[in-house]
GUGUTOR-204399 format. One record per residue (C-alpha): x, y, z negated; residue number from 1. Coordinates in nm, 4 decimals. Layout:
<sites>
> X  Y  Z  NUM $
...
</sites>
This chain:
<sites>
> -0.9145  -1.8827  -2.5383  1 $
> -1.1047  -1.7668  -2.1992  2 $
> -1.0741  -1.9509  -1.8475  3 $
> -1.0561  -1.7624  -1.5623  4 $
> -1.1436  -1.7536  -1.2029  5 $
> -0.9416  -1.4796  -0.9446  6 $
> -1.1162  -1.5478  -0.5773  7 $
> -0.8247  -1.4633  -0.3338  8 $
> -0.4217  -1.5480  -0.3661  9 $
> -0.2724  -1.2722  -0.2107  10 $
> -0.0803  -0.9870  -0.4456  11 $
> -0.3105  -0.8992  -0.6321  12 $
> -0.5163  -1.1795  -0.7017  13 $
> -0.1878  -1.3594  -0.7927  14 $
> -0.0834  -1.0593  -1.0379  15 $
> -0.3656  -1.0957  -1.2274  16 $
> -0.3371  -1.4531  -1.2828  17 $
> -0.0381  -1.3819  -1.3845  18 $
> -0.1296  -1.0891  -1.5705  19 $
> -0.4584  -1.2886  -1.7506  20 $
> -0.2567  -1.5802  -1.8827  21 $
> 0.0491  -1.3753  -2.0452  22 $
> -0.3197  -1.2746  -2.1342  23 $
> -0.4175  -1.6198  -2.3211  24 $
> -0.6293  -1.7135  -2.0529  25 $
> -0.6459  -2.0273  -1.8523  26 $
> -0.6172  -1.9192  -1.4956  27 $
> -0.7761  -2.0951  -1.1311  28 $
> -0.7047  -1.9232  -0.8473  29 $
> -0.9007  -1.9813  -0.5199  30 $
> -0.7472  -1.9316  -0.1999  31 $
> -0.8457  -1.9815  0.1524  32 $
> -0.5267  -2.0293  0.3967  33 $
> -0.2977  -2.2998  0.3264  34 $
> 0.0760  -2.2714  0.1258  35 $
> 0.3140  -2.0857  0.2241  36 $
> 0.6049  -2.2962  0.3562  37 $
> 0.9204  -2.4562  0.1350  38 $
> 1.2940  -2.2897  0.1670  39 $
> 1.4906  -2.0298  0.0462  40 $
> 1.2762  -1.7235  0.0422  41 $
> 1.4256  -1.5164  0.3022  42 $
> 1.3877  -1.7765  0.6042  43 $
> 1.0423  -1.9174  0.4918  44 $
> 0.8526  -1.5634  0.4868  45 $
> 0.9722  -1.5454  0.8684  46 $
> 0.7673  -1.7906  0.9385  47 $
> 0.5034  -1.7835  0.7413  48 $
> 0.1508  -1.6523  0.9694  49 $
> -0.1224  -1.4977  0.7331  50 $
> -0.4637  -1.4613  0.9155  51 $
> -0.6063  -1.3798  0.6180  52 $
> -0.4018  -1.1334  0.4403  53 $
> -0.3010  -0.9265  0.8563  54 $
> -0.1167  -0.6550  0.6398  55 $
> 0.1479  -0.9348  0.5240  56 $
> 0.3318  -0.8459  0.9087  57 $
> 0.3602  -0.4876  0.8944  58 $
> 0.6227  -0.2494  0.7456  59 $
> 0.5971  -0.2405  0.3979  60 $
> 0.7881  -0.0833  0.0608  61 $
> 0.7069  -0.1216  -0.2773  62 $
> 0.6755  0.2370  -0.3686  63 $
> 0.7590  0.3651  -0.7599  64 $
> 0.4587  0.2695  -0.9252  65 $
> 0.4958  -0.1369  -0.8535  66 $
> 0.8461  -0.1371  -0.9283  67 $
> 0.7650  -0.0138  -1.2515  68 $
> 0.4841  -0.2723  -1.3313  69 $
> 0.7332  -0.5228  -1.2242  70 $
> 1.0430  -0.3792  -1.4182  71 $
> 0.8272  -0.3193  -1.7448  72 $
> 0.5310  -0.6462  -1.7082  73 $
> 0.6865  -0.8487  -1.5223  74 $
> 1.0846  -0.8860  -1.4481  75 $
> 1.1573  -1.2393  -1.3377  76 $
> 0.9528  -1.1099  -1.0204  77 $
> 1.1692  -0.8151  -0.9791  78 $
> 1.4633  -1.0268  -1.0520  79 $
> 1.3235  -1.3056  -0.7448  80 $
> 1.2980  -1.0319  -0.5198  81 $
> 1.6098  -0.9099  -0.5422  82 $
> 1.7114  -1.2382  -0.5706  83 $
> 1.5495  -1.3108  -0.2609  84 $
> 1.7655  -1.0742  -0.0429  85 $
> 1.5731  -0.7404  -0.1948  86 $
> 1.6998  -0.4236  -0.2762  87 $
> 1.6277  -0.1341  -0.5038  88 $
> 1.6115  0.2059  -0.3414  89 $
> 1.7526  0.5290  -0.4674  90 $
> 1.5373  0.8105  -0.4429  91 $
> 1.6885  1.0730  -0.5194  92 $
> 1.9777  1.0424  -0.2169  93 $
> 1.6549  1.2217  -0.0406  94 $
> 1.7098  1.4696  -0.3277  95 $
> 1.7452  1.8677  -0.1932  96 $
> 2.0889  1.9608  -0.2325  97 $
> 2.1378  2.3133  -0.3156  98 $
> 2.4687  2.5410  -0.3909  99 $
> 2.5487  2.3448  -0.7056  100 $
> 2.4721  1.9980  -0.6077  101 $
> 2.2137  1.7854  -0.7771  102 $
> 2.1601  1.7384  -1.1264  103 $
> 1.9828  1.3976  -1.2074  104 $
> 1.6896  1.4207  -1.4951  105 $
> 1.6198  1.1110  -1.6947  106 $
> 1.2801  1.0387  -1.5244  107 $
> 1.4842  1.0012  -1.1695  108 $
> 1.5271  0.6659  -1.2880  109 $
> 1.1751  0.5898  -1.2112  110 $
> 1.2137  0.7511  -0.8585  111 $
> 1.2793  0.3633  -0.7400  112 $
> 1.1732  0.1881  -0.4223  113 $
> 1.2010  -0.2076  -0.3652  114 $
> 1.3216  -0.2677  0.0025  115 $
> 1.1314  -0.5863  0.0874  116 $
> 0.9152  -0.7564  0.3431  117 $
> 0.5868  -0.7602  0.2143  118 $
> 0.5840  -1.2029  0.3008  119 $
> 0.8979  -1.2102  0.0930  120 $
> 0.7516  -1.0288  -0.1898  121 $
> 0.4660  -1.1991  -0.1911  122 $
> 0.6415  -1.5421  -0.1523  123 $
> 0.8306  -1.4892  -0.4670  124 $
> 0.5708  -1.3788  -0.6673  125 $
> 0.3967  -1.7227  -0.5543  126 $
> 0.6748  -1.8976  -0.6596  127 $
> 0.6714  -1.6966  -1.0020  128 $
> 0.2838  -1.7736  -1.0388  129 $
> 0.2926  -2.1700  -0.9213  130 $
> 0.5458  -2.2587  -1.1949  131 $
> 0.3365  -2.0846  -1.4767  132 $
> 0.1293  -2.4011  -1.6498  133 $
> -0.1495  -2.1776  -1.7192  134 $
> -0.2218  -2.1124  -1.4197  135 $
> -0.3536  -2.3518  -1.1382  136 $
> -0.3536  -2.2834  -0.7428  137 $
> -0.6581  -2.4335  -0.5814  138 $
> -0.5539  -2.3774  -0.1444  139 $
> -0.8327  -2.4686  0.1008  140 $
> -1.1009  -2.3113  -0.1178  141 $
> -1.4181  -2.0478  -0.0887  142 $
> -1.5680  -1.8728  -0.3251  143 $
> -1.9498  -1.8974  -0.1642  144 $
> -2.1587  -1.8043  -0.4877  145 $
> -2.1551  -1.6307  -0.8070  146 $
> -2.3404  -1.8128  -1.0981  147 $
> -2.4797  -1.5975  -1.3903  148 $
> -2.6351  -1.6373  -1.6355  149 $
> -3.0523  -1.6276  -1.6986  150 $
> -3.0383  -1.2236  -1.7618  151 $
> -2.8253  -1.2174  -1.4988  152 $
> -2.5972  -0.9673  -1.6507  153 $
> -2.3447  -1.2439  -1.7390  154 $
> -2.0869  -1.4344  -1.4915  155 $
> -2.0898  -1.8101  -1.5942  156 $
> -1.8163  -1.9148  -1.3257  157 $
> -1.8753  -1.9523  -0.9080  158 $
> -1.9694  -2.1839  -0.6266  159 $
> -1.6921  -2.3009  -0.3751  160 $
> -1.8066  -2.3363  0.0280  161 $
> -1.8360  -2.8171  -0.0720  162 $
> -2.0851  -2.6641  -0.3493  163 $
> -1.8336  -2.7254  -0.6735  164 $
> -1.9651  -2.5099  -0.9673  165 $
> -1.6482  -2.4238  -1.0750  166 $
> -1.7014  -2.2476  -1.5113  167 $
> -1.5389  -1.9539  -1.6123  168 $
> -1.5529  -1.7122  -1.8603  169 $
> -1.4221  -1.4031  -1.6105  170 $
> -1.4298  -1.4413  -1.2412  171 $
> -1.1826  -1.1899  -1.0343  172 $
> -1.2671  -1.0374  -0.7222  173 $
> -0.9190  -1.0479  -0.5560  174 $
> -1.0422  -1.0997  -0.1428  175 $
> -0.8622  -0.7938  -0.0051  176 $
> -1.0822  -0.5351  0.1999  177 $
> -1.4129  -0.8285  0.2192  178 $
> -1.5266  -0.6886  -0.0956  179 $
> -1.6642  -1.0483  -0.2169  180 $
> -1.8383  -0.9055  -0.5145  181 $
> -2.0846  -0.6787  -0.3387  182 $
> -2.2265  -1.0194  -0.1895  183 $
> -2.2286  -1.1749  -0.4631  184 $
> -2.4439  -0.9848  -0.6137  185 $
> -2.6918  -0.9088  -0.3084  186 $
> -2.6843  -1.2716  -0.3197  187 $
> -2.7875  -1.3200  -0.6946  188 $
> -3.0426  -1.0352  -0.7134  189 $
> -2.8417  -0.7817  -0.8354  190 $
> -2.8337  -0.4000  -0.7062  191 $
> -2.5151  -0.2972  -0.5973  192 $
> -2.3923  0.0260  -0.5898  193 $
> -2.2787  0.2538  -0.2475  194 $
> -1.9572  0.2383  -0.1452  195 $
> -1.7601  0.5978  -0.0754  196 $
> -1.6241  0.5882  0.2375  197 $
> -1.4039  0.7957  0.4886  198 $
> -1.2196  0.6734  0.8006  199 $
> -0.8779  0.6029  0.8336  200 $
> -0.8397  0.7398  1.1505  201 $
> -0.5433  0.5550  1.2152  202 $
> -0.4107  0.2268  1.4707  203 $
> -0.0779  0.0603  1.3663  204 $
> 0.2274  -0.0732  1.5373  205 $
> 0.4560  -0.2026  1.3503  206 $
> 0.7967  -0.4851  1.5083  207 $
> 1.0536  -0.5962  1.2377  208 $
> 1.4282  -0.5435  1.3284  209 $
> 1.7375  -0.6865  1.1771  210 $
> 2.1206  -0.4862  1.1947  211 $
> 2.3440  -0.6286  1.3921  212 $
> 2.6128  -0.5629  1.0752  213 $
> 2.5779  -0.4862  0.6853  214 $
> 2.5980  -0.0593  0.6775  215 $
> 2.2466  0.1786  0.7240  216 $
> 2.2842  0.3150  1.0093  217 $
> 2.2042  0.6466  0.9445  218 $
> 2.0603  0.8017  0.5480  219 $
> 1.6984  0.7493  0.4969  220 $
> 1.5455  1.1224  0.4941  221 $
> 1.2438  1.0032  0.3171  222 $
> 1.4546  0.8040  -0.0128  223 $
> 1.2641  0.4615  0.0665  224 $
> 1.2074  0.5320  0.4105  225 $
> 1.3149  0.7304  0.7363  226 $
> 1.0275  0.9031  0.9413  227 $
> 0.8071  1.1201  0.9125  228 $
> 0.4630  1.1486  1.0189  229 $
> 0.4219  1.4144  1.3320  230 $
> 0.1437  1.6453  1.4796  231 $
> 0.0156  1.4130  1.7120  232 $
> 0.2240  1.0343  1.5688  233 $
> 0.3984  0.9085  1.3461  234 $
> 0.7272  0.7058  1.3317  235 $
> 0.9349  0.5390  1.0415  236 $
> 1.1022  0.2704  0.9166  237 $
> 1.1069  0.1095  0.6371  238 $
> 1.4069  -0.1156  0.4970  239 $
> 1.3496  -0.4490  0.3863  240 $
> 1.5705  -0.7481  0.2407  241 $
> 1.8693  -0.9486  0.3536  242 $
> 1.9719  -0.6192  0.6317  243 $
> 1.6276  -0.6101  0.7851  244 $
> 1.3791  -0.3152  0.8768  245 $
> 1.0691  -0.2781  1.0189  246 $
> 0.9508  0.0244  1.2135  247 $
> 0.6567  0.1218  1.2425  248 $
> 0.4175  0.3629  1.4870  249 $
> 0.0573  0.5431  1.4035  250 $
> -0.1518  0.6836  1.6246  251 $
> -0.5142  0.7587  1.6643  252 $
> -0.7582  0.4486  1.7085  253 $
> -0.9064  0.6532  1.9972  254 $
> -0.5564  0.7485  2.1460  255 $
> -0.6088  0.5428  2.4872  256 $
> -0.2705  0.6249  2.6143  257 $
> -0.0725  0.4754  2.3232  258 $
> -0.2009  0.1664  2.3934  259 $
> 0.1985  0.0825  2.5711  260 $
> 0.2930  0.1070  2.2258  261 $
> 0.2355  -0.2714  2.1925  262 $
> 0.4131  -0.3416  2.4754  263 $
> 0.8047  -0.4092  2.3429  264 $
> 0.9509  -0.1407  2.5767  265 $
> 0.7005  0.1844  2.5039  266 $
> 0.7514  0.0788  2.1805  267 $
> 1.1353  0.0785  2.2077  268 $
> 1.0900  0.4197  2.3632  269 $
> 0.8910  0.5721  2.0845  270 $
> 1.0961  0.4575  1.8716  271 $
> 1.4527  0.5836  1.9832  272 $
> 1.2370  0.8967  2.0642  273 $
> 1.1770  0.9406  1.6646  274 $
> 1.3785  1.1965  1.4537  275 $
> 1.5242  0.9797  1.1950  276 $
> 1.4258  0.6722  1.3479  277 $
> 1.6480  0.6342  1.7167  278 $
> 1.9979  0.5070  1.5041  279 $
> 1.8356  0.2675  1.4291  280 $
> 1.7488  0.1241  1.7342  281 $
> 2.0712  0.2432  1.9108  282 $
> 2.2115  -0.0429  2.1541  283 $
> 2.3989  -0.2704  1.9509  284 $
> 2.2991  -0.1800  1.5633  285 $
> 2.0069  -0.4419  1.5457  286 $
> 1.8498  -0.7227  1.6945  287 $
> 1.4238  -0.7180  1.7548  288 $
> 1.3125  -1.0496  1.5326  289 $
> 0.9544  -1.0552  1.6565  290 $
> 0.6600  -0.9005  1.9028  291 $
> 0.5142  -0.5657  1.8290  292 $
> 0.2366  -0.6567  1.5955  293 $
> -0.0445  -0.4033  1.6024  294 $
> -0.3393  -0.3181  1.3539  295 $
> -0.6729  -0.0934  1.3193  296 $
> -0.6993  0.0319  0.9693  297 $
> -0.9993  0.0237  0.7632  298 $
> -1.1133  0.3409  0.6865  299 $
> -1.0938  0.4475  0.2620  300 $
> -1.3238  0.2496  0.0924  301 $
> -1.3420  0.3084  -0.3208  302 $
> -1.6067  0.0212  -0.3933  303 $
> -1.9305  0.0862  -0.5925  304 $
> -1.8721  -0.2288  -0.7319  305 $
> -1.5191  -0.1367  -0.9404  306 $
> -1.6454  0.2344  -1.0744  307 $
> -1.8705  0.2874  -1.3502  308 $
> -2.1398  0.3812  -1.0410  309 $
> -2.1490  -0.0144  -1.0812  310 $
> -2.4291  -0.1663  -1.3744  311 $
> -2.1791  -0.3696  -1.5331  312 $
> -2.2134  -0.7280  -1.5153  313 $
> -1.9832  -0.8789  -1.7928  314 $
> -1.6892  -1.0472  -1.6085  315 $
> -1.6984  -1.0134  -1.3180  316 $
> -1.4519  -0.7428  -1.1828  317 $
> -1.2680  -0.6426  -0.8676  318 $
> -0.8846  -0.5893  -0.7834  319 $
> -0.6361  -0.4429  -0.5517  320 $
> -0.8425  -0.3804  -0.2191  321 $
> -1.1133  -0.5014  -0.3391  322 $
> -1.1978  -0.2287  -0.5473  323 $
> -0.9854  0.0416  -0.3207  324 $
> -0.8501  0.0800  0.0656  325 $
> -0.6555  0.3751  0.1449  326 $
> -0.4769  0.4565  0.4418  327 $
> -0.1872  0.2585  0.4499  328 $
> 0.0990  0.5635  0.5509  329 $
> 0.0994  0.6222  0.1873  330 $
> 0.2233  0.2111  0.0565  331 $
> 0.0473  0.2266  -0.2542  332 $
> -0.1648  -0.0445  -0.1997  333 $
> 0.0547  -0.2610  -0.3655  334 $
> 0.1860  -0.0790  -0.6338  335 $
> -0.2110  -0.0112  -0.7229  336 $
> -0.2400  -0.3042  -0.7996  337 $
> -0.0134  -0.4156  -0.9506  338 $
> -0.1028  -0.2270  -1.1697  339 $
> -0.4207  -0.2581  -1.1755  340 $
> -0.4377  -0.5888  -1.2309  341 $
> -0.1931  -0.5755  -1.5850  342 $
> -0.4726  -0.2942  -1.6845  343 $
> -0.7203  -0.5378  -1.6767  344 $
> -0.5190  -0.8122  -1.8708  345 $
> -0.4803  -0.5941  -2.0943  346 $
> -0.8413  -0.4480  -2.1695  347 $
> -0.9043  -0.8150  -2.2036  348 $
> -0.6759  -0.9280  -2.4699  349 $
> -0.7394  -0.6724  -2.6123  350 $
> -1.1341  -0.6753  -2.6576  351 $
> -1.3192  -0.9280  -2.8783  352 $
> -1.5501  -1.0429  -2.5960  353 $
> -1.6216  -0.9855  -2.2445  354 $
> -2.0006  -0.8264  -2.2518  355 $
> -2.1385  -0.5440  -2.0840  356 $
> -1.9447  -0.2895  -2.2738  357 $
> -1.6258  -0.3936  -2.1743  358 $
> -1.7217  -0.4337  -1.8139  359 $
> -1.7934  -0.0905  -1.8660  360 $
> -1.4677  0.0089  -2.0019  361 $
> -1.2794  -0.1500  -1.7463  362 $
> -1.4702  0.0354  -1.4856  363 $
> -1.4489  0.3039  -1.5946  364 $
> -1.0003  0.2657  -1.6386  365 $
> -1.0503  0.1750  -1.2777  366 $
> -1.2115  0.4211  -1.1595  367 $
> -1.0220  0.6488  -1.3582  368 $
> -0.6935  0.4469  -1.1328  369 $
> -0.8595  0.4816  -0.8360  370 $
> -1.0690  0.7346  -0.7452  371 $
> -0.7762  1.0310  -0.7144  372 $
> -0.5922  0.8094  -0.4713  373 $
> -0.9211  0.7959  -0.2540  374 $
> -0.9825  1.1234  -0.2734  375 $
> -0.5822  1.2460  -0.1462  376 $
> -0.5812  1.0303  0.0712  377 $
> -1.0087  1.1258  0.2099  378 $
> -0.8533  1.5076  0.2505  379 $
> -0.5069  1.3875  0.3762  380 $
> -0.6186  1.1750  0.6539  381 $
> -0.9343  1.4782  0.7771  382 $
> -0.5872  1.7278  0.8136  383 $
> -0.4337  1.4474  1.0008  384 $
> -0.7120  1.2835  1.2557  385 $
> -0.7224  1.7059  1.2608  386 $
> -0.3852  1.7845  1.3693  387 $
> -0.3875  1.4921  1.6199  388 $
> -0.7221  1.5173  1.8268  389 $
> -0.5767  1.8978  1.8730  390 $
> -0.2409  1.7899  1.9512  391 $
> -0.3805  1.5160  2.2351  392 $
> -0.6526  1.7369  2.3672  393 $
> -0.3775  1.9632  2.4665  394 $
> -0.5809  2.2708  2.2026  395 $
> -0.3469  2.5079  1.9267  396 $
> -0.2629  2.3221  1.5966  397 $
> -0.5763  2.3297  1.3535  398 $
> -0.4786  2.4502  1.0055  399 $
> -0.5524  2.2426  0.6453  400 $
> -0.9696  2.1928  0.6144  401 $
> -1.1049  2.2702  0.2742  402 $
> -0.9124  2.1580  -0.0238  403 $
> -1.0176  1.9273  -0.2340  404 $
> -1.0793  2.0803  -0.4741  405 $
> -1.0810  2.4015  -0.3523  406 $
> -0.7969  2.6029  -0.3954  407 $
> -0.5785  2.3242  -0.4533  408 $
> -0.1840  2.3107  -0.2547  409 $
> -0.1969  2.2329  0.1279  410 $
> 0.0135  1.8990  0.0826  411 $
> 0.1904  2.0576  0.4040  412 $
> 0.3148  2.4057  0.1847  413 $
> 0.4321  2.1427  -0.0862  414 $
> 0.5469  1.9466  0.1773  415 $
> 0.8031  2.2277  0.3112  416 $
> 0.8383  2.3989  -0.0280  417 $
> 1.0005  2.0496  -0.1174  418 $
> 1.3161  2.0745  0.1076  419 $
> 1.4363  2.3775  0.0112  420 $
> 1.3601  2.3522  -0.4286  421 $
> 1.4563  2.0660  -0.6439  422 $
> 1.1664  2.1021  -0.8382  423 $
> 0.8712  2.0307  -0.6299  424 $
> 1.0878  1.7786  -0.4667  425 $
> 1.0379  1.5649  -0.8187  426 $
> 0.6686  1.6487  -0.7865  427 $
> 0.5919  1.5778  -0.4575  428 $
> 0.8093  1.2204  -0.4434  429 $
> 0.5868  1.1532  -0.8044  430 $
> 0.2948  1.2174  -0.6418  431 $
> 0.3892  1.0060  -0.2888  432 $
> 0.4909  0.7162  -0.5232  433 $
> 0.1739  0.7390  -0.7364  434 $
> 0.3832  0.7467  -1.0445  435 $
> 0.1516  1.1062  -1.1021  436 $
> -0.2013  1.2373  -0.9429  437 $
> -0.1628  1.4934  -0.7454  438 $
> -0.3931  1.6850  -0.9707  439 $
> -0.1291  1.6833  -1.2412  440 $
> 0.1396  1.7768  -1.0283  441 $
> -0.0171  1.9973  -0.7481  442 $
> -0.2518  2.1757  -0.9742  443 $
> 0.0832  2.2260  -1.2463  444 $
> 0.1265  2.6296  -1.3043  445 $
> 0.5096  2.5831  -1.3468  446 $
> 0.4909  2.3956  -0.9798  447 $
> 0.2515  2.6393  -0.7792  448 $
> 0.5015  2.9201  -0.8868  449 $
> 0.8145  2.7675  -0.7248  450 $
> 0.5891  2.6268  -0.4994  451 $
> 0.5118  3.0008  -0.3387  452 $
> 0.8449  3.1240  -0.4401  453 $
> 1.0611  2.8610  -0.2681  454 $
> 1.2396  2.8950  0.1132  455 $
> 1.2117  2.6221  0.2939  456 $
> 1.4204  2.5809  0.5292  457 $
> 1.3944  2.5101  0.8829  458 $
> 1.3953  2.1798  1.0713  459 $
> 1.6940  2.0793  1.2445  460 $
> 1.7060  2.0530  1.6305  461 $
> 1.7556  1.6589  1.6139  462 $
> 1.4978  1.6344  1.3649  463 $
> 1.1443  1.7547  1.5618  464 $
> 0.9845  1.5288  1.7492  465 $
> 0.8798  1.4547  2.0887  466 $
> 0.6597  1.6571  2.2311  467 $
> 0.2734  1.5420  2.2241  468 $
> 0.2800  1.4787  2.6904  469 $
> 0.6496  1.3937  2.7168  470 $
> 0.6250  1.0783  2.4506  471 $
> 0.2837  0.9909  2.6074  472 $
> 0.4755  0.9717  2.9559  473 $
> 0.7689  0.8710  2.8656  474 $
> 0.5922  0.5035  2.6703  475 $
> 0.3116  0.4471  2.9539  476 $
> 0.5851  0.4675  3.1978  477 $
> 0.7597  0.2260  2.9628  478 $
> 0.4762  0.0025  2.9595  479 $
> 0.6346  -0.3971  3.0940  480 $
> 1.0222  -0.3563  3.1634  481 $
> 1.2734  -0.5354  2.9108  482 $
> 1.3509  -0.4521  2.5153  483 $
</sites>
């Protein structure tokens, strides 16, 4: 039985611990933060402040890929999430209904999302992992150095901040966006492959609410969410557990006018003006659970150490945000982390030895999994940044930039066609839920033909977002007011 040390005890680290334990490893998770609070998950998670996981205080839904991984590989986690008040959402409720109605197909069973607050999901996963006798979780521990053999091509363990040497056959960087493996390798004198990076161009504001009743006040036009990414801002609502929901508003990082969104009154004005979101914050429908939380999103990054570009070091692996970060607007980070965790465990469990060949194979598989989503996010963000910048400057709308690869359908073309054609809707939804890559969906000949022949329906007046100047003026005027 091998031994593994995992640096980081958030979703990526905990899922990797669960997967490696099932593959036969003795696992030790080293987490910088204190243990989570005790008590029922739904209430305990509300007061769980996590400075090492800033995104835990923001809007979240687990996409279909993550739901599939939990169903197939960790059903006990999914069961615990549902017991804690999470809900499985049927995304087909948002499918276009032609004259003949909607006919389900077998693959539609995968089109589900888990409505749950990020902190609650983290807590139930933590408790499942903590209960596993093959896994030890140590809190208040920071990994300072990687221990390598004399050739600097194989890991032997780690050294923590207190100077303790913890031996291990496998070391996993699950430390999030900091990308710990880069500094570990550099400190050990190992050349580090360059990252790929592109701007996300996003500043977000989130606030949690609880419904005063039990019934949803309006449908989720996106299946797992309500709202949209409009021509100058984003306003999206995600339902959570126990009748909670979160609203996320997003703007350009340098859009000074919209800084007023961090104030409750300005946030409320924008939420009430946002299509599909407004009914949820109408007077008497819901109550805020806390303040407005602000976050500036990091750039999209595909870490070189997690890909083929890195000269392999046997036994060293990166998972989750330590391997790849994409814009949180797409909500796919947790699903990719869960997928990568079990992919890594499967490859380690099937290999006769943890050597450089295996590490190279794991890096190749990780790159094949992650790179399509990095590239999609890079392209989508470039188009959105250009459109929002033009709107802020009062300039005419810009056309999307060159496609990657050249000739691929644009997201806007596909989204318009999906409003009328259920085949296009299915493909787009499977891509957005990370079940299929953009290439598999958008480059399919039948799909392209259906997009070309679709007759998009004009959006109703109620689905049109406020004009840029009107929203900016309303948000600014509301600053300092009440709710």
